[in-house]
C-alpha positions in Angstrom: 0.0 0.0 0.0 1.3 3.4 -0.9 1.3 5.8 2.0 1.2 9.6 1.6 2.8 12.6 3.3 2.0 16.2 2.6 5.0 18.4 3.2 5.3 22.2 3.4 8.6 23.3 1.7 10.7 26.4 1.4 13.7 26.7 -0.9 17.1 25.4 0.3 15.4 23.9 3.5 13.7 21.4 1.3 16.3 20.7 -1.4 16.6 17.0 -0.3 12.8 16.7 -0.6 12.7 18.1 -4.1 15.6 15.8 -5.2 13.9 12.8 -3.6 10.7 13.5 -5.3 12.2 14.2 -8.8 14.7 11.4 -8.7 12.0 8.9 -7.8 13.4 8.1 -4.4 10.0 8.5 -2.5 8.3 6.3 -5.1 11.0 3.7 -4.7 10.3 3.6 -1.0 6.5 3.2 -1.5 5.6 6.6 -0.1 3.8 9.4 -2.0 5.0 12.9 -1.0 3.0 16.0 -2.0 5.1 19.1 -1.6 3.3 22.4 -1.0 5.6 25.3 -1.6 5.2 28.3 0.7 6.7 31.8 0.4 6.7 31.7 -3.4 8.4 35.0 -4.4 9.3 34.2 -8.0 7.1 37.1 -9.2 7.7 39.5 -6.3 8.8 43.0 -6.8 10.4 45.3 -4.2 8.2 47.9 -2.4 10.1 51.2 -2.6 8.5 52.3 0.7 8.3 49.1 2.8 6.8 49.0 6.2 9.6 48.2 8.8 8.5 46.3 11.9 10.9 46.8 14.9 9.0 44.7 17.5 9.2 40.9 17.0 6.0 40.5 19.1 4.0 42.0 16.2 4.9 39.0 14.0 3.4 35.6 14.6 6.1 32.9 15.1 4.0 30.5 12.9 3.7 33.0 10.1 4.1 31.1 6.8 3.9 27.7 8.5 0.1 27.3 9.2 -0.5 24.2 7.2 0.0 21.8 10.1 -2.5 23.6 12.3 -5.0 23.9 9.4 -4.7 20.2 8.6 -3.3 20.9 5.2 0.1 19.5 5.8 1.7 16.7 7.8 5.2 18.1 8.3 7.5 21.0 7.6 11.1 22.0 8.4 12.7 25.3 9.6 15.5 26.5 11.9 16.1 24.9 15.3 15.3 28.1 17.3 12.1 28.9 15.4 10.8 25.3 15.7 11.1 25.3 19.5 9.1 28.5 19.6 6.5 27.2 17.0 6.2 23.9 18.9 5.0 26.0 21.8 2.6 28.0 19.7 1.3 25.2 17.5 -1.9 23.6 18.6 -1.2 20.6 16.3 2.6 20.2 15.8 5.6 18.8 17.7 9.3 18.6 16.8 10.0 15.0 15.5 13.7 15.3 14.7 16.5 17.2 13.0 16.3 18.1 9.3 18.8 17.2 6.6 19.7 20.8 5.6 22.5 22.7 7.5 21.9 26.2 6.5 24.0 29.4 6.4 22.9 32.9 7.2 25.2 35.8 6.3 24.8 39.5 7.1 25.5 41.7 4.1 25.9 45.5 3.6 25.7 47.4 0.3 28.6 47.5 -2.1 31.1 50.1 -0.8 29.2 51.0 2.3 30.8 51.9 5.6 29.4 48.8 7.3 32.4 46.5 6.9 32.6 44.5 10.2 30.2 43.6 13.0 31.0 46.5 15.3 30.0 48.9 12.6 26.4 47.7 13.0 26.2 49.0 16.5 22.7 50.6 16.8 22.1 50.2 13.1 19.1 48.5 11.5 19.8 45.0 10.3 16.9 43.4 8.3 15.7 39.9 9.1 12.5 38.0 9.1 11.4 37.7 12.7 11.0 34.2 14.1 12.9 32.7 11.1 16.5 31.6 10.9 17.7 35.1 9.8 16.4 36.5 13.1 18.0 34.0 15.4 21.2 33.5 13.5 21.7 37.3 13.3 21.3 37.6 17.1 23.7 34.8 17.8 26.3 36.1 15.4 26.1 39.7 16.6 25.9 39.1 20.3 29.6 38.2 20.3 30.5 41.7 19.2 27.7 44.0 20.4 25.7 44.5 23.6 22.1 43.2 23.4 20.7 46.7 23.4 23.0 47.7 20.5 21.6 45.1 18.2 18.7 46.6 16.2 17.0 44.0 14.1 14.0 44.9 12.0 11.5 42.7 10.0 11.3 43.0 6.2 10.9 40.6 3.3 14.1 39.5 1.6 13.4 41.5 -1.5 12.3 44.7 0.3 15.3 44.6 2.6 17.8 43.7 -0.2 16.8 46.8 -2.1 16.6 49.0 1.0 20.2 48.0 1.8 21.2 48.8 -1.8 19.6 52.2 -1.5 21.4 52.9 1.8 18.1 53.1 3.8 19.2 50.4 6.3 22.6 49.1 7.2 22.5 45.4 6.4 20.4 42.3 5.8 20.7 38.6 6.9 20.5 36.3 3.9 20.5 32.6 3.1 21.1 30.8 -0.2 20.5 31.5 -3.0 20.4 35.2 -1.9 24.0 34.9 -0.5 25.2 33.9 -4.0 23.2 36.8 -5.5 24.6 39.3 -3.0 28.2 38.2 -3.6 27.7 38.4 -7.4 26.4 42.0 -7.0 29.3 43.1 -4.8 27.5 43.3 -1.5 29.9 43.1 1.5 29.7 39.9 3.7 30.1 41.0 7.3 29.6 37.7 9.2 28.3 34.3 8.4 27.2 31.2 10.4 25.8 27.8 9.8 23.0 26.3 11.9 20.8 23.3 12.1 17.0 22.9 11.9 14.3 20.5 12.7 11.0 19.0 11.5 7.6 19.7 13.0 4.8 17.2 12.3 1.2 16.5 13.3 0.7 13.9 16.1 -1.0 11.5 13.6 1.9 11.4 11.1 2.1 7.8 10.0 5.5 6.4 11.4 5.8 3.9 8.6 5.3 6.6 6.0 7.8 8.9 7.7 10.3 6.0 7.9 10.0 5.5 4.2 10.3 9.2 3.5 13.4 9.3 5.8 15.1 6.6 3.8 14.5 8.5 0.6 15.8 11.7 2.1 19.0 10.0 3.2 19.5 8.8 -0.4 18.8 12.3 -1.7 21.5 13.7 0.7 24.0 11.3 -0.9 23.0 12.4 -4.4 23.3 16.1 -3.5 26.6 15.8 -1.7 28.0 13.8 -4.7 27.2 16.6 -7.1 25.9 19.8 -5.5 26.1 21.9 -8.6 23.7 19.6 -10.4 20.9 20.6 -8.0 21.4 24.3 -7.2 19.0 25.1 -10.1 16.2 24.4 -7.6 17.5 27.3 -5.6 17.9 29.7 -8.5 14.5 28.8 -9.8 12.9 30.1 -6.6 14.4 33.5 -6.7 12.4 36.4 -8.0 12.8 36.3 -11.8 14.7 39.6 -12.0 17.4 38.2 -9.7 17.4 34.6 -10.9 18.8 35.7 -14.3 21.8 37.2 -12.6 23.4 34.0 -11.3 24.2 30.6 -12.6 25.1 27.3 -10.9 28.8 28.1 -11.4 28.5 31.1 -9.1 27.7 29.0 -6.0 30.4 28.4 -3.3 29.5 24.7 -2.9 31.1 24.1 0.5 28.5 26.5 2.0 25.8 24.0 1.0 25.8 21.2 3.7 23.4 18.3 3.9 23.5 15.5 6.5 21.4 12.5 7.5 18.4 13.4 9.7 18.7 12.4 13.3 16.8 12.7 16.6 16.8 16.0 18.5 18.6 15.5 21.8 17.4 16.9 25.2 20.7 18.7 25.6 20.4 20.5 22.3 16.8 21.4 23.0 17.7 22.8 26.5 20.6 24.9 25.3 18.4 26.4 22.5 15.4 26.9 24.8 17.4 28.6 27.5 18.9 31.0 24.9 15.4 31.8 23.5 14.2 32.6 27.1 17.2 34.9 27.6 16.1 36.9 24.6 12.4 36.9 25.4 11.7 34.8 22.3 9.9 31.9 23.9 7.7 31.3 27.0 9.5 29.9 30.1 6.9 27.2 30.8 7.7 24.2 28.5 9.8 21.0 28.7 11.5 18.8 26.2 8.9 16.1 26.6 6.1 18.6 25.9 7.6 20.0 22.7 9.6 17.1 21.2 8.3 13.7 20.1 11.4 11.9 18.8 9.6 8.6 18.6 8.8 9.2 14.9 12.4 9.9 14.0 13.6 7.0 16.2 11.4 4.7 14.3 12.7 6.1 11.0 16.3 5.6 12.1 15.9 1.9 13.1 
């Protein structure tokens, strides 16, 4: 019997899922996977006068990841920090394990700007998307150089922030691939960069056997990607707004930045360190435990 999983997907987070689908790996494992792509910005254009949000409390942590609560999706993946917060906020989702994609966030300033190293961003606006990897990674990157009250993160879409930085209206922006490759191609200045892990959130009724089959396919996809990363970066280029996609090619990517590993369970130690950091920054509620937010049993079944 063919089992089915509906997965929400965003760009580089989901590259192993796109590869597993299109290379027939899910089908070979007897699982049907429907991928629902969110944050489709391929036809987006920049707003010349974007609204800048300075308070993260005005942006829902589950923004863009509502399919699980709306019973439209079984699973989705995002950054580790955000998933802890979302697991608190979700009525219908728990962390089931770590994802395959190890992502990079890099903070960039405009070509030739005076913002050339982290301390130059003291009390300057840095654009992120609140409660996403850019938000948390920027905080963790900058807190080694600046006092907490000197870090001024603001919420904007990638495209609005990218052009606002180019115009000199804000100091810098935190980007992931393929925006990093685009920024480097256009001469933006990379100030600081960091890699980070992420996790999967799923509904309580996710079929463990279907997930085990999908997990096997993802592990095969990871091997394919790592054997020839350049072959698959077109998936990333294709998801850029079209006016930017035409500016880069697969040859422009720095391939060691793209890192994919086998999924694994989320440990209590990792959870606690991340949860404590979120509490320190007021980004999660201090009333949850590992056992309440994490259900590794699905991933443990998949790993057997």
